[in-house]
C-alpha positions as CSV (number, residue, x, y, z in Angstrom):
1,M,9.0,22.9,-7.6
2,N,7.0,22.4,-10.9
3,H,4.0,24.0,-10.3
4,N,2.2,23.2,-13.7
5,Y,2.2,19.6,-12.6
6,I,1.9,19.9,-8.7
7,D,-0.8,22.4,-8.4
8,P,-3.4,20.0,-9.9
9,L,-2.4,17.3,-7.5
10,I,-2.8,19.7,-4.4
11,E,-6.3,20.8,-5.7
12,T,-7.5,17.1,-5.8
13,L,-6.0,16.6,-2.5
14,K,-8.1,19.5,-0.9
15,I,-11.4,17.4,-1.5
16,P,-12.5,15.0,1.1
17,S,-13.5,12.3,-0.9
18,I,-14.1,9.8,1.6
19,S,-16.3,6.9,-0.1
20,T,-17.1,5.1,3.3
21,Q,-18.9,7.9,4.8
22,E,-22.5,9.3,3.5
23,E,-21.7,12.5,4.9
24,H,-18.9,13.0,2.0
25,K,-21.1,12.0,-0.9
26,G,-21.2,15.6,-2.0
27,D,-17.3,15.6,-1.6
28,M,-17.3,12.4,-3.9
29,A,-19.3,14.4,-6.7
30,D,-17.0,17.4,-6.2
31,A,-14.0,15.1,-6.7
32,R,-15.6,13.6,-10.1
33,V,-16.4,17.3,-11.2
34,Y,-12.8,18.3,-10.6
35,L,-11.4,15.1,-12.8
36,T,-13.9,15.8,-15.5
37,N,-13.0,19.3,-16.0
38,L,-9.3,18.2,-15.7
39,F,-9.8,15.8,-18.4
40,Q,-11.5,18.0,-20.6
41,E,-9.0,20.7,-20.3
42,L,-6.5,18.3,-21.9
43,G,-9.0,17.5,-24.9
44,F,-10.4,14.1,-23.4
45,K,-14.3,13.1,-23.9
46,T,-15.6,12.0,-20.7
47,K,-18.2,10.0,-19.4
48,I,-19.7,9.3,-15.8
49,L,-20.3,5.5,-15.5
50,K,-23.1,4.9,-12.8
51,G,-21.6,2.9,-9.7
52,K,-23.8,1.1,-6.9
53,K,-22.3,3.4,-4.5
54,H,-20.2,6.0,-6.2
55,D,-19.9,6.5,-10.0
56,A,-16.6,6.2,-11.9
57,V,-14.9,8.6,-14.2
58,F,-14.1,7.5,-17.6
59,A,-12.1,9.6,-20.1
60,E,-10.4,8.9,-23.4
61,R,-8.4,10.8,-26.2
62,I,-8.1,8.8,-29.5
63,T,-5.4,10.3,-31.4
64,D,-5.3,7.4,-34.1
65,R,-6.7,4.1,-34.2
66,V,-3.6,2.4,-35.3
67,L,-1.7,3.5,-32.0
68,P,-1.5,1.3,-29.3
69,T,-4.2,2.1,-26.5
70,V,-3.7,2.0,-22.8
71,L,-6.3,1.9,-20.0
72,I,-5.1,3.4,-17.0
73,Y,-6.6,2.7,-13.6
74,G,-6.9,4.9,-10.5
75,H,-9.4,5.6,-7.8
76,Y,-10.3,9.2,-6.3
77,D,-11.9,7.8,-2.8
78,V,-9.9,7.9,0.1
79,Q,-10.1,6.4,3.7
80,P,-11.2,8.3,6.5
81,P,-8.3,10.4,8.3
82,E,-9.3,9.4,11.8
83,P,-7.8,9.6,14.3
84,L,-7.3,13.2,13.6
85,D,-5.3,14.0,16.6
86,E,-2.5,12.1,15.1
87,W,-2.1,14.2,12.0
88,K,0.6,16.7,12.2
89,T,-1.0,18.9,9.5
90,P,-4.9,18.9,8.6
91,P,-5.6,15.7,6.1
92,F,-7.3,17.7,3.8
93,E,-4.9,21.1,3.6
94,P,-1.9,19.6,1.6
95,R,1.2,20.8,3.0
96,V,4.6,20.5,1.1
97,I,7.6,19.8,3.6
98,G,10.7,19.4,2.1
99,D,10.3,16.8,-0.6
100,E,6.9,15.3,1.0
101,I,3.5,16.4,0.3
102,F,1.4,15.5,3.2
103,A,-2.5,15.0,2.9
104,R,-4.9,12.1,2.9
105,G,-4.8,10.5,-0.6
106,S,-1.6,11.9,-1.5
107,A,-0.1,8.2,-1.9
108,D,-3.1,6.4,-2.3
109,N,-4.2,6.9,-4.8
110,K,-4.4,10.7,-6.0
111,G,-0.8,11.3,-6.0
112,Q,-0.4,8.2,-8.4
113,H,-3.0,8.4,-11.0
114,M,-2.3,12.2,-11.3
115,I,1.3,11.1,-12.6
116,H,-0.3,9.3,-15.3
117,I,-2.4,12.3,-16.0
118,M,0.3,14.7,-15.8
119,A,2.4,12.7,-18.3
120,V,-0.4,13.0,-20.9
121,K,-0.2,16.6,-20.2
122,K,3.6,16.9,-20.8
123,L,3.1,14.8,-24.0
124,I,0.5,17.3,-25.1
125,E,2.8,20.2,-24.7
126,K,5.3,18.5,-26.9
127,G,3.2,17.5,-29.9
128,P,0.8,14.8,-31.0
129,L,0.0,12.2,-28.6
130,P,2.0,8.9,-29.5
131,V,-0.8,6.6,-27.6
132,N,-4.5,6.2,-27.3
133,F,-5.4,6.8,-23.8
134,K,-8.2,5.8,-21.6
135,F,-8.8,6.4,-17.9
136,L,-11.0,4.8,-15.5
137,I,-11.0,6.4,-12.4
138,E,-13.4,4.9,-9.7
139,G,-14.9,6.0,-6.7
140,E,-15.5,2.6,-4.7
141,E,-11.9,1.0,-4.2
142,E,-11.8,1.7,-0.6
143,V,-15.4,0.0,-0.2
144,G,-14.3,-3.2,-2.2
145,S,-14.5,-1.8,-5.8
146,V,-18.2,-3.1,-5.6
147,S,-19.1,-2.0,-9.4
148,I,-16.1,-3.0,-11.1
149,A,-17.4,-6.5,-12.1
150,D,-20.5,-5.1,-13.6
151,L,-18.4,-2.1,-15.4
152,A,-16.1,-4.7,-16.8
153,K,-19.2,-7.0,-18.2
154,K,-20.6,-3.9,-19.6
155,Y,-17.8,-1.8,-21.2
156,A,-15.2,-4.8,-21.9
157,K,-16.1,-4.9,-25.4
158,N,-16.4,-1.1,-26.3
159,L,-15.4,1.7,-23.9
160,F,-12.6,-0.2,-22.3
161,V,-11.0,-2.0,-25.2
162,C,-7.3,-1.4,-25.1
163,D,-4.0,-3.1,-25.8
164,F,-2.8,-3.4,-22.1
165,L,-3.8,-1.7,-18.9
166,M,-1.8,0.4,-16.1
167,V,-2.0,0.6,-12.8
168,S,-0.1,2.8,-10.2
169,D,-2.0,1.9,-6.7
170,T,1.6,0.0,-5.1
171,G,4.6,1.1,-3.8
172,M,8.3,1.0,-4.4
173,R,11.4,0.9,-2.2
174,K,13.8,3.8,-1.5
175,G,16.0,4.3,-4.7
176,Q,14.8,0.8,-6.3
177,P,12.2,1.2,-8.8
178,G,10.2,-2.2,-9.1
179,I,7.5,-3.7,-11.4
180,D,4.7,-5.7,-9.3
181,I,4.1,-9.1,-10.8
182,G,1.2,-10.4,-8.3
183,L,-1.4,-9.7,-6.1
184,R,-3.1,-11.7,-3.2
185,G,-6.7,-11.6,-3.0
186,L,-9.1,-11.1,-0.4
187,L,-11.9,-12.5,1.6
188,Y,-13.5,-10.6,3.9
189,T,-16.3,-11.6,6.6
190,E,-18.0,-11.1,9.8
191,I,-19.4,-13.5,12.3
192,R,-22.3,-12.5,14.2
193,I,-23.5,-14.5,17.3
194,Q,-26.5,-14.2,19.2
195,T,-27.5,-16.4,22.3
196,A,-30.4,-14.5,24.1
197,G,-32.9,-11.7,23.3
198,H,-30.9,-9.5,25.7
199,D,-28.1,-9.3,28.1
200,L,-28.3,-11.1,31.2
201,H,-27.3,-11.0,35.0
202,S,-24.0,-13.0,35.4
203,G,-24.9,-14.0,38.7
204,E,-28.6,-15.1,38.0
205,Y,-27.8,-16.7,34.7
206,G,-24.1,-17.8,34.9
207,G,-23.4,-21.4,34.5
208,V,-26.8,-21.8,32.5
209,A,-26.7,-19.1,29.9
210,E,-24.1,-19.5,27.0
211,N,-21.8,-16.7,26.5
212,P,-21.3,-15.5,23.0
213,V,-17.9,-13.6,23.7
214,N,-16.7,-16.9,25.1
215,L,-17.9,-18.8,22.2
216,M,-16.4,-16.1,19.9
217,A,-13.0,-16.9,21.5
218,H,-13.4,-20.7,21.0
219,I,-13.9,-20.1,17.3
220,I,-11.2,-17.8,16.8
221,A,-9.0,-20.2,18.7
222,K,-10.1,-23.0,16.3
223,L,-9.3,-21.0,12.9
224,K,-5.5,-21.7,13.3
225,D,-3.2,-23.9,14.8
226,E,0.0,-23.2,17.0
227,N,2.1,-23.1,13.8
228,N,-0.4,-20.4,12.5
229,R,-1.6,-22.9,10.1
230,V,-5.4,-22.2,9.0
231,L,-7.6,-25.3,10.1
232,I,-10.7,-24.8,7.7
233,P,-10.9,-28.1,6.0
234,G,-9.8,-27.8,2.3
235,F,-8.3,-24.2,2.9
236,Y,-5.0,-25.3,1.1
237,E,-6.5,-27.5,-1.7
238,E,-5.8,-25.4,-4.3
239,V,-2.7,-23.4,-3.3
240,R,-0.4,-23.4,-6.1
241,P,3.3,-24.7,-5.2
242,L,5.9,-22.4,-6.0
243,T,8.5,-23.3,-8.7
244,R,12.1,-23.2,-7.8
245,T,12.6,-20.1,-10.1
246,E,10.1,-18.5,-8.3
247,I,11.2,-19.2,-4.8
248,S,14.7,-17.9,-5.9
249,E,13.5,-14.7,-7.0
250,I,11.4,-14.0,-3.9
251,K,14.3,-14.8,-1.7
252,N,16.5,-12.1,-3.9
253,V,14.1,-9.3,-3.2
254,Q,12.2,-9.9,0.0
255,K,12.8,-7.6,3.0
256,S,14.9,-8.7,6.0
257,K,13.1,-9.2,9.3
258,E,14.8,-6.2,10.8
259,D,13.7,-4.0,7.7
260,L,10.1,-5.4,8.0
261,M,10.0,-4.4,11.9
262,K,11.4,-1.0,11.3
263,E,8.8,-0.2,8.6
264,G,5.7,-1.6,10.4
265,E,7.2,-0.3,13.8
266,L,6.7,-4.1,14.9
267,Y,8.1,-5.3,18.4
268,G,8.3,-8.7,16.7
269,V,7.7,-11.1,13.6
270,G,5.2,-13.7,13.7
271,G,1.6,-14.6,12.5
272,G,2.6,-16.8,9.4
273,E,4.2,-20.4,9.0
274,T,7.9,-20.5,9.8
275,K,8.4,-23.0,7.3
276,Y,8.1,-20.5,4.7
277,T,10.4,-17.4,4.1
278,L,9.3,-13.7,5.2
279,G,8.6,-12.9,1.4
280,E,6.8,-16.0,0.6
281,R,4.7,-15.7,3.8
282,K,3.9,-11.9,2.5
283,W,3.4,-12.6,-1.1
284,T,2.4,-16.2,-1.9
285,Q,0.8,-17.7,0.9
286,P,-2.7,-17.4,2.1
287,T,-3.5,-15.9,5.5
288,L,-6.2,-15.6,8.0
289,D,-6.5,-12.8,10.4
290,V,-9.0,-11.4,13.0
291,N,-9.6,-7.8,12.1
292,G,-11.9,-6.7,15.0
293,I,-13.8,-8.4,17.9
294,W,-16.7,-6.8,20.0
295,G,-19.3,-7.8,22.5
296,G,-20.7,-7.1,25.9
297,Y,-19.7,-4.1,28.0
298,S,-16.6,-2.1,27.4
299,G,-17.3,1.0,29.4
300,E,-15.6,2.4,32.5
301,G,-16.0,0.3,35.7
302,S,-17.9,-3.0,35.9
303,K,-21.2,-4.4,34.8
304,T,-21.7,-7.9,35.7
305,I,-23.6,-9.2,32.6
306,I,-23.6,-12.2,30.3
307,P,-23.8,-10.4,26.7
308,A,-26.5,-11.4,24.4
309,S,-24.4,-11.0,21.1
310,A,-20.7,-11.0,20.0
311,S,-19.4,-10.4,16.6
312,A,-16.0,-10.4,14.9
313,K,-14.4,-9.3,11.5
314,I,-12.3,-11.9,9.8
315,S,-10.3,-11.4,6.7
316,M,-8.5,-13.9,4.5
317,R,-5.7,-13.0,2.0
318,I,-6.2,-15.6,-1.0
319,V,-3.4,-16.6,-3.6
320,P,-3.4,-18.0,-7.0
321,N,-5.7,-21.0,-7.8
322,Q,-7.8,-20.8,-4.5
323,D,-11.5,-20.2,-5.1
324,N,-12.9,-17.5,-3.2
325,D,-16.5,-18.9,-3.2
326,K,-15.4,-22.3,-2.2
327,I,-13.3,-20.8,0.7
328,Y,-16.4,-18.7,2.0
329,K,-18.6,-21.9,2.0
330,A,-15.8,-24.0,3.9
331,F,-15.4,-21.2,6.2
332,S,-19.2,-20.8,7.1
333,K,-19.5,-24.6,7.5
334,Y,-16.8,-24.7,9.9
335,V,-17.7,-21.9,12.0
336,K,-21.1,-23.3,12.5
337,S,-19.6,-26.5,13.1
338,L,-18.0,-25.2,16.5
339,L,-21.2,-23.7,17.9
340,P,-24.1,-25.4,19.7
341,K,-27.2,-25.9,17.6
342,F,-29.5,-23.5,19.1
343,V,-27.2,-20.4,18.9
344,K,-28.1,-17.9,16.2
345,V,-24.9,-17.4,13.9
346,D,-24.6,-15.3,10.7
347,V,-21.4,-15.5,8.6
348,V,-21.4,-12.5,6.4
349,R,-19.3,-12.2,3.3
350,N,-18.6,-8.2,3.0
351,A,-15.9,-8.0,0.4
352,D,-14.0,-10.1,-2.2
353,C,-10.9,-9.5,-4.3
354,L,-9.3,-12.1,-6.6
355,P,-5.4,-12.8,-6.8
356,Y,-3.5,-12.0,-9.9
357,I,-0.3,-13.0,-11.7
358,A,1.2,-10.9,-14.5
359,P,2.3,-12.0,-17.8
360,I,5.8,-11.1,-17.6
361,D,6.8,-12.3,-21.0
362,D,4.6,-9.5,-22.9
363,P,6.9,-7.0,-24.6
364,V,5.5,-4.0,-22.5
365,F,7.3,-5.3,-19.4
366,D,10.6,-5.0,-21.2
367,L,9.8,-1.6,-22.4
368,M,8.8,-0.6,-18.8
369,I,12.1,-2.0,-17.5
370,K,13.8,0.2,-19.9
371,S,12.0,3.4,-19.2
372,L,12.4,2.7,-15.2
373,K,16.2,2.1,-15.7
374,K,16.5,5.5,-18.0
375,V,14.6,7.6,-15.0
376,Y,16.4,5.9,-12.1
377,G,19.5,5.0,-13.3
378,K,19.1,1.1,-12.1
379,S,17.1,-1.8,-13.4
380,P,13.9,-2.5,-11.6
381,I,13.0,-5.6,-9.5
382,F,10.1,-7.9,-10.2
383,K,8.1,-7.8,-6.6
384,R,4.6,-9.0,-5.5
385,V,2.1,-7.2,-3.6
386,S,0.6,-8.5,-0.3
387,G,-2.4,-6.8,-0.5
388,S,-5.3,-6.5,-3.1
389,I,-6.6,-4.3,-6.1
390,G,-9.8,-5.4,-7.1
391,F,-9.8,-4.0,-10.3
392,V,-7.1,-5.5,-11.6
393,P,-7.9,-9.2,-11.9
394,I,-11.6,-8.8,-12.8
395,M,-10.6,-6.3,-15.8
396,A,-7.5,-8.2,-16.8
397,K,-9.7,-11.3,-17.2
398,A,-12.5,-9.4,-19.0
399,L,-10.1,-7.6,-21.2
400,K,-7.7,-10.5,-22.0
401,V,-4.8,-7.8,-22.0
402,P,-1.6,-7.8,-19.7
403,V,-1.5,-5.3,-16.8
404,L,1.4,-3.4,-15.7
405,M,1.6,-2.7,-12.1
406,V,4.1,0.1,-11.2
407,G,3.8,2.1,-7.9
408,F,6.0,5.2,-7.1
409,A,4.8,5.4,-3.3
410,L,7.7,4.9,-0.7
411,S,7.2,2.2,1.8
412,G,6.4,4.0,5.2
413,S,4.2,6.7,3.2
414,N,1.5,6.0,6.0
415,I,-1.0,4.8,3.5
416,H,-4.6,4.5,5.2
417,G,-3.0,6.2,8.3
418,A,-2.2,9.5,9.9
419,N,0.2,12.0,8.1
420,E,-0.1,10.0,4.8
421,D,2.8,11.6,2.4
422,F,4.3,11.2,-1.2
423,S,7.4,12.1,-2.3
424,I,7.4,15.2,-4.8
425,N,10.8,13.7,-6.2
426,K,9.1,10.1,-6.8
427,Y,5.9,12.1,-8.4
428,L,8.0,14.0,-10.9
429,K,10.1,11.0,-11.7
430,G,7.1,9.2,-12.2
431,I,5.7,11.3,-14.8
432,G,9.4,11.2,-16.7
433,V,8.8,7.4,-16.6
434,K,5.7,7.4,-18.0
435,E,6.8,10.1,-20.8
436,N,9.5,7.8,-21.9
437,F,7.6,4.6,-21.7
438,Y,4.6,6.2,-24.1
439,L,6.9,7.9,-26.4
440,K,8.8,4.6,-27.2
441,L,5.7,2.2,-27.1
442,P,4.4,2.7,-30.6
443,K,7.9,1.2,-31.7
444,K,7.6,-1.9,-29.9
445,A,4.3,-2.6,-28.0
446,K,2.1,-2.8,-31.0
447,K,1.3,-6.7,-32.2
């Protein structure tokens, strides 16, 4: 085990930097201090960038203005570890078992952005840096990257200026390197319904008082048809049709039904439109899902009431050409049309991410293909990500540069779940890929 590159990862994994919980505000600060000190030890100038909820860490080391400049993105915040009783090892006490390091944040995203930092460390040990390096490590990714748009607007023409962006916040398949060329966006909403000032006796008011849980069930039933097509008016108007080439490429790299079931521990495959292949459904088609629903009594025994309120969280995955603002307005209008006029309803917009398609004709993609092939012994595949990375489309648009998304977390790393893990072998290989890439970059990528 190469402790020179693994120990820094272990130290940052010990910090419970949970951005969603106020009680960990001090831990978030500790994570920023750790990163700042690490960057400064490597000769970087650092700056804390103010965030709406949690600040970001910016670091830069400019060797020569004539060299290419890369801006590397990552996030130091992590998801809550609960339920704790499902963890085999404590989530913030990193344990190395075989080839895996188990800890919250090991794959998402501390292990992955640490690959880039350690690649710089390795390059420094060998001589002058061949590239100008900038890092932006935010602390709000797990709460929707709420400050990224403001940071992009403020720093796009100064601090963040670069030739391309580098992101490792995705995954790879076992033994098969890949470059991610597309992201779906996200529109995350909450519906809140209230029909009375307080809960009512179901005998006395049953039949005369509207039940908000029943109403919510009605709304949800009307959001998709029997073929899983979303029924919101205008939802599909701006969805870009796939080209024959795209359909062929997706078919070549999509996972089988059996692999998806094994990976997700699924009992079956469903939830999407069957006229599309599984790859198209995961990567290129918009979706709508109920993430949670609650209302009324759910405790032990019975309580005969008509609840006064009900709520549900609804998320939509958005694809290129769809407009989040238009979708939200159409969704809100449609939900309200399904309710009686006297019902109080709020349709809250909780989080947004935009979709993204990478410009794979840029020379840096060819160079990354060669670096991945050199380290892994096989050419990478171009694949897409069914989820979202809020930073990518916002910063790509602001800086007008390509984004290289190369992830090293294996499928089944339990990201956001118990027993999250990251392969040490993939971690060290990732460092090797980046080292090789940056050493070759000055020769081919500078325009």
